[in-house]
C-alpha positions as CSV (number, residue, x, y, z in Angstrom):
1,M,8.4,97.4,177.7
2,A,6.1,96.7,174.9
3,T,8.6,96.7,172.1
4,E,12.2,95.4,171.9
5,T,14.8,97.8,170.8
6,N,17.2,96.8,168.1
7,T,20.3,96.3,170.3
8,G,21.6,93.0,168.8
9,T,21.3,90.7,165.9
10,E,19.1,87.7,165.6
11,A,22.2,85.6,165.9
12,E,23.1,87.2,169.2
13,T,19.5,86.5,170.4
14,A,19.8,82.9,169.2
15,H,23.2,82.6,170.9
16,A,21.8,83.9,174.2
17,Q,18.8,81.5,174.0
18,A,21.0,78.5,173.2
19,Q,23.4,79.3,176.0
20,S,20.6,79.6,178.6
21,G,20.4,76.0,179.9
22,D,16.9,76.5,181.4
23,A,15.3,79.6,180.0
24,Q,11.9,78.8,181.5
25,S,13.2,78.9,185.1
26,G,15.5,81.9,184.5
27,D,18.5,79.8,185.7
28,A,21.3,81.0,183.4
29,Q,23.6,78.2,182.5
30,H,26.3,77.3,180.0
31,G,25.3,74.7,177.4
32,D,27.1,72.2,179.6
33,G,24.8,72.7,182.6
34,Q,27.3,74.9,184.6
35,H,26.1,78.3,185.8
36,Y,27.3,81.6,184.4
37,W,29.7,83.5,186.6
38,Y,27.1,85.9,188.0
39,H,25.0,83.0,189.5
40,S,26.4,83.6,193.0
41,D,25.6,87.4,192.7
42,K,22.1,86.8,191.2
43,A,20.2,88.0,194.3
44,A,22.1,91.3,194.4
45,L,21.8,91.8,190.7
46,T,18.0,91.1,190.9
47,R,17.6,93.5,193.8
48,R,19.4,96.2,191.8
49,L,17.2,95.6,188.7
50,K,14.0,95.6,190.8
51,R,15.1,99.0,192.3
52,I,15.6,100.3,188.7
53,E,12.2,98.9,187.8
54,G,10.7,100.8,190.7
55,Q,12.4,104.0,189.5
56,V,11.0,103.5,186.0
57,R,7.5,102.9,187.4
58,G,7.9,106.1,189.3
59,I,8.8,107.9,186.1
60,Q,5.6,106.6,184.5
61,R,3.6,107.8,187.5
62,M,5.3,111.2,187.2
63,V,4.2,111.5,183.5
64,E,0.7,110.3,184.4
65,D,0.5,112.9,187.1
66,D,1.8,115.7,184.8
67,E,4.9,116.4,186.9
68,Y,7.5,119.0,185.8
69,C,9.5,117.8,182.9
70,I,12.9,118.6,184.5
71,D,12.0,116.5,187.5
72,I,11.1,113.6,185.1
73,L,14.4,114.0,183.3
74,T,16.3,113.9,186.6
75,Q,14.6,110.6,187.4
76,I,15.3,109.2,183.9
77,S,19.0,110.1,184.4
78,A,19.1,108.3,187.8
79,S,17.5,105.1,186.4
80,T,19.8,105.3,183.3
81,K,22.9,105.5,185.6
82,G,21.6,102.5,187.5
83,L,21.3,100.5,184.3
84,Q,24.7,101.6,183.3
85,A,26.2,100.4,186.6
86,V,24.5,97.0,186.1
87,A,25.8,96.8,182.5
88,L,29.4,97.7,183.6
89,N,29.3,95.1,186.4
90,L,28.1,92.4,183.8
91,L,30.7,93.5,181.3
92,Q,33.5,93.4,183.9
93,G,32.5,89.9,185.0
94,H,32.2,88.8,181.4
95,L,35.7,89.9,180.7
96,A,37.1,88.4,183.9
97,H,35.4,85.1,183.5
98,C,34.0,84.3,180.0
99,V,36.7,86.0,178.0
100,A,39.5,84.9,180.3
101,E,38.3,81.3,180.2
102,A,38.2,81.4,176.4
103,Q,41.7,82.8,176.3
104,T,43.1,80.0,178.5
105,S,41.1,77.3,176.7
106,G,43.7,76.9,174.0
107,D,40.9,77.4,171.3
108,A,42.1,80.5,169.5
109,A,38.8,80.8,167.5
110,A,36.7,80.7,170.6
111,A,38.9,83.2,172.3
112,E,38.7,85.6,169.3
113,A,34.9,85.1,169.2
114,K,34.6,86.0,172.9
115,V,36.8,89.1,172.5
116,K,34.7,90.2,169.5
117,E,31.5,89.6,171.5
118,A,32.8,91.8,174.3
119,A,33.9,94.5,171.9
120,D,30.5,94.5,170.2
121,A,28.8,94.7,173.7
122,V,31.0,97.7,174.5
123,A,30.1,99.4,171.2
124,R,26.4,98.9,171.9
125,L,26.8,100.4,175.4
126,L,28.6,103.4,174.1
127,R,25.8,104.1,171.6
128,T,23.3,104.4,174.4
Protein backbone atom coordinates (compact mmCIF):
# COMPACT_ATOMS: atom_id res chain seq x y z
CA MET A 1 0.00 0.00 0.00
CA ALA A 2 1.29 3.41 -0.90
CA THR A 3 -0.25 5.30 2.01
CA GLU A 4 -0.68 4.41 5.63
CA THR A 5 -4.15 4.67 7.10
CA ASN A 6 -4.65 6.54 10.32
CA THR A 7 -5.19 3.52 12.59
CA GLY A 8 -3.10 4.62 15.52
CA THR A 9 -1.34 7.50 17.14
CA GLU A 10 2.26 8.50 16.72
CA ALA A 11 2.80 7.29 20.28
CA GLU A 12 1.54 3.82 19.37
CA THR A 13 3.87 3.76 16.39
CA ALA A 14 6.80 4.84 18.52
CA HIS A 15 5.83 2.23 21.13
CA ALA A 16 5.75 -0.51 18.50
CA GLN A 17 9.12 0.56 17.09
CA ALA A 18 10.67 0.76 20.54
CA GLN A 19 9.39 -2.68 21.44
CA SER A 20 10.72 -4.34 18.29
CA GLY A 21 14.17 -5.38 19.38
CA ASP A 22 15.46 -5.85 15.84
CA ALA A 23 13.18 -4.04 13.41
CA GLN A 24 15.64 -4.45 10.53
CA SER A 25 15.49 -8.24 10.57
CA GLY A 26 11.77 -8.40 11.35
CA ASP A 27 12.51 -10.38 14.52
CA ALA A 28 9.85 -9.09 16.94
CA GLN A 29 11.24 -8.90 20.44
CA HIS A 30 10.48 -7.27 23.75
CA GLY A 31 12.85 -4.52 24.79
CA ASP A 32 14.67 -7.09 26.95
CA GLY A 33 15.59 -9.30 23.95
CA GLN A 34 12.90 -11.94 24.52
CA HIS A 35 10.62 -12.83 21.62
CA TYR A 36 6.95 -11.90 21.53
CA TRP A 37 4.48 -14.74 22.17
CA TYR A 38 3.73 -15.27 18.47
CA HIS A 39 7.37 -16.02 17.62
CA SER A 40 6.73 -19.78 17.62
CA ASP A 41 3.75 -19.30 15.26
CA LYS A 42 5.52 -16.82 13.00
CA ALA A 43 5.76 -19.23 10.04
CA ALA A 44 2.01 -19.97 10.11
CA LEU A 45 1.18 -16.29 10.55
CA THR A 46 3.44 -15.36 7.65
CA ARG A 47 1.89 -18.04 5.40
CA ARG A 48 -1.57 -16.73 6.18
CA LEU A 49 -0.55 -13.14 5.45
CA LYS A 50 1.09 -14.17 2.18
CA ARG A 51 -2.13 -15.94 1.19
CA ILE A 52 -4.05 -12.73 1.90
CA GLU A 53 -1.46 -10.75 -0.05
CA GLY A 54 -2.08 -13.08 -3.00
CA GLN A 55 -5.81 -12.48 -2.70
CA VAL A 56 -5.27 -8.72 -2.77
CA ARG A 57 -3.02 -9.01 -5.82
CA GLY A 58 -5.77 -11.07 -7.43
CA ILE A 59 -8.25 -8.29 -6.70
CA GLN A 60 -5.91 -5.80 -8.31
CA ARG A 61 -5.72 -8.00 -11.43
CA MET A 62 -9.50 -8.28 -11.47
CA VAL A 63 -9.80 -4.48 -11.51
CA GLU A 64 -7.13 -4.20 -14.20
CA ASP A 65 -8.98 -6.83 -16.27
CA ASP A 66 -12.35 -5.05 -15.85
CA GLU A 67 -13.97 -7.97 -14.02
CA TYR A 68 -17.57 -7.75 -12.80
CA CYS A 69 -17.87 -5.53 -9.71
CA ILE A 70 -19.77 -8.07 -7.60
CA ASP A 71 -17.04 -10.64 -8.21
CA ILE A 72 -14.44 -8.10 -7.08
CA LEU A 73 -16.49 -7.29 -3.97
CA THR A 74 -16.75 -11.01 -3.18
CA GLN A 75 -12.95 -11.31 -3.28
CA ILE A 76 -12.55 -8.17 -1.15
CA SER A 77 -14.88 -9.73 1.42
CA ALA A 78 -12.82 -12.93 1.46
CA SER A 79 -9.52 -11.09 1.96
CA THR A 80 -11.09 -8.89 4.65
CA LYS A 81 -12.28 -11.98 6.53
CA GLY A 82 -8.75 -13.38 6.30
CA LEU A 83 -7.28 -10.23 7.83
CA GLN A 84 -9.94 -10.26 10.53
CA ALA A 85 -9.00 -13.83 11.42
CA VAL A 86 -5.33 -12.84 11.71
CA ALA A 87 -6.27 -9.83 13.85
CA LEU A 88 -8.45 -11.96 16.13
CA ASN A 89 -5.63 -14.49 16.54
CA LEU A 90 -3.17 -11.72 17.44
CA LEU A 91 -5.64 -10.10 19.83
CA GLN A 92 -6.36 -13.40 21.56
CA GLY A 93 -2.66 -14.05 21.98
CA HIS A 94 -2.05 -10.51 23.21
CA LEU A 95 -4.71 -10.95 25.89
CA ALA A 96 -3.49 -14.41 26.88
CA HIS A 97 0.17 -13.46 27.05
CA CYS A 98 0.96 -9.74 27.15
CA VAL A 99 -2.03 -8.61 29.21
CA ALA A 100 -1.92 -11.68 31.47
CA GLU A 101 1.81 -11.16 32.13
CA ALA A 102 1.20 -7.51 32.99
CA GLN A 103 -1.63 -8.52 35.35
CA THR A 104 0.61 -10.95 37.23
CA SER A 105 3.66 -8.66 37.27
CA GLY A 106 2.46 -6.77 40.32
CA ASP A 107 2.81 -3.45 38.46
CA ALA A 108 -0.73 -2.04 38.52
CA ALA A 109 0.11 0.82 36.15
CA ALA A 110 1.63 -1.55 33.58
CA ALA A 111 -1.37 -3.86 33.86
CA GLU A 112 -3.79 -0.98 33.40
CA ALA A 113 -1.80 0.26 30.39
CA LYS A 114 -1.92 -3.20 28.74
CA VAL A 115 -5.67 -3.46 29.29
CA LYS A 116 -6.18 0.01 27.79
CA GLU A 117 -3.92 -0.89 24.87
CA ALA A 118 -6.00 -4.02 24.21
CA ALA A 119 -9.29 -2.11 24.54
CA ASP A 120 -8.02 0.52 22.07
CA ALA A 121 -7.04 -2.24 19.63
CA VAL A 122 -10.52 -3.78 19.89
CA ALA A 123 -12.07 -0.37 19.26
CA ARG A 124 -9.92 0.08 16.13
CA LEU A 125 -10.89 -3.38 14.89
CA LEU A 126 -14.58 -2.68 15.44
CA ARG A 127 -14.35 0.52 13.39
CA THR A 128 -13.11 -1.40 10.35
